[in-house]
Structures are given as C-alpha cells and as structure tokens.
C-alpha positions as CSV (number, residue, x, y, z in Angstrom):
1,M,5.5,7.1,-66.9
2,T,8.8,5.8,-65.9
3,L,10.4,6.4,-62.5
4,D,14.1,6.7,-62.0
5,A,16.1,6.2,-58.8
6,D,16.0,9.8,-57.8
7,K,12.2,9.9,-57.9
8,V,11.9,6.7,-55.9
9,K,14.2,8.2,-53.3
10,K,12.1,11.3,-53.2
11,I,8.9,9.3,-52.8
12,A,10.4,7.2,-50.1
13,Q,11.5,10.4,-48.3
14,L,8.1,11.9,-48.5
15,A,6.5,8.7,-47.2
16,R,9.1,8.5,-44.5
17,L,10.3,5.1,-45.7
18,D,13.8,3.8,-45.2
19,I,14.6,1.9,-48.4
20,D,17.9,0.0,-48.8
21,A,19.9,1.5,-51.7
22,S,20.2,-1.9,-53.4
23,A,16.4,-2.3,-53.6
24,I,15.8,1.1,-55.3
25,P,16.1,-0.2,-58.9
26,G,13.5,-2.9,-58.1
27,Y,11.1,-0.4,-56.6
28,A,11.6,1.9,-59.6
29,T,10.7,-1.0,-62.0
30,N,7.7,-2.1,-59.9
31,L,6.3,1.4,-59.5
32,S,6.8,2.2,-63.2
33,N,4.9,-0.9,-64.1
34,I,2.0,0.1,-61.8
35,L,1.9,3.6,-63.3
36,Q,1.9,2.1,-66.9
37,L,-1.0,-0.1,-65.9
38,V,-2.9,2.9,-64.6
39,E,-2.3,4.8,-67.8
40,Q,-3.6,1.8,-69.8
41,M,-6.7,1.7,-67.7
42,N,-7.3,5.4,-68.1
43,A,-7.0,5.1,-71.8
44,V,-10.0,2.8,-72.0
45,S,-13.3,4.5,-72.9
46,T,-16.0,3.7,-70.3
47,E,-18.7,6.1,-71.4
48,Q,-21.0,3.4,-72.7
49,V,-20.5,1.1,-69.6
50,E,-23.3,1.2,-67.1
51,P,-22.2,1.1,-63.4
52,M,-23.0,-2.2,-61.8
53,A,-23.2,-0.9,-58.2
54,H,-22.5,2.2,-56.2
55,P,-21.9,2.3,-52.4
56,L,-24.0,5.4,-52.0
57,D,-27.0,3.6,-53.4
58,A,-27.2,1.3,-50.4
59,T,-29.7,2.1,-47.6
60,Q,-29.6,0.8,-44.1
61,R,-32.5,-0.7,-42.3
62,L,-33.3,1.5,-39.2
63,R,-35.2,0.5,-36.2
64,E,-37.9,2.7,-34.7
65,D,-36.6,5.1,-32.0
66,V,-38.7,3.7,-29.2
67,V,-37.9,3.8,-25.5
68,T,-37.5,0.1,-24.4
69,E,-36.3,0.5,-20.8
70,T,-38.0,2.1,-17.8
71,N,-36.5,5.0,-15.9
72,Q,-34.7,3.6,-12.9
73,R,-33.0,6.8,-11.8
74,D,-34.5,6.9,-8.3
75,Q,-33.6,3.3,-7.6
76,F,-30.0,3.8,-8.7
77,Q,-29.7,7.0,-6.6
78,A,-31.2,5.3,-3.6
79,I,-28.2,3.0,-3.4
80,A,-25.5,5.6,-4.4
81,P,-23.1,6.7,-1.6
82,Q,-23.8,10.4,-2.1
83,V,-26.5,12.2,-4.2
84,D,-27.5,15.9,-4.2
85,A,-30.3,17.3,-6.3
86,G,-30.4,14.3,-8.6
87,L,-26.6,14.3,-9.2
88,Y,-24.1,11.8,-8.1
89,L,-21.4,13.3,-5.9
90,V,-17.8,11.9,-6.3
91,P,-14.5,12.7,-4.6
92,K,-12.4,15.4,-6.1
93,V,-9.6,13.7,-8.1
94,I,-7.8,16.7,-9.6
95,E,-5.9,19.0,-7.2
C-alpha cells in the first residue's frame, strides 16, 4: 500500500499533528515502507509455528490473605481531637 501526500495530511489531521508541508513527502515514503513491511509479514504462513510464549500463560505468586496487624482503633481514637460513636469528627470544609 502506498500513501500519497493527501492521505498523510488526512492522517496527520486525524491524529491532531502539525506537520510541516516540506516534510510530508518524507512521511509518505516512511509510512508506505512500514505498510509494505506489514504486508510482507502478513503474507508469511505461520500455521505450523508453535507459539513460544504468551502473556496470559503467566501466573502470579499470591500471598495468603492473613491479618498481620492488630486492631488499634481505640488507641487512635483516644488521641483524636473529636470522636463520636467510633467516627472521627472534622470541621466542615465546604460551605
């Protein structure tokens, strides 16, 4: 697939890129070369090739869900400025 200057301008507009008009032929050549490489890669038959790895095959080591800290709520509320029914009271900040 070959791209011309109009298609490069359209792609730049869709991507919200400001491309200098003198650079458009270079972009057209580079993008056309990339698309030709992709076409060549798509033409290769890979049916007999076994996949080497897949990111979804990975598993993560998980730790046990065990409580490791003791409940210190009463100690923290004892030093809080204002507490009511187990809740911390704070000044109103939105009027």
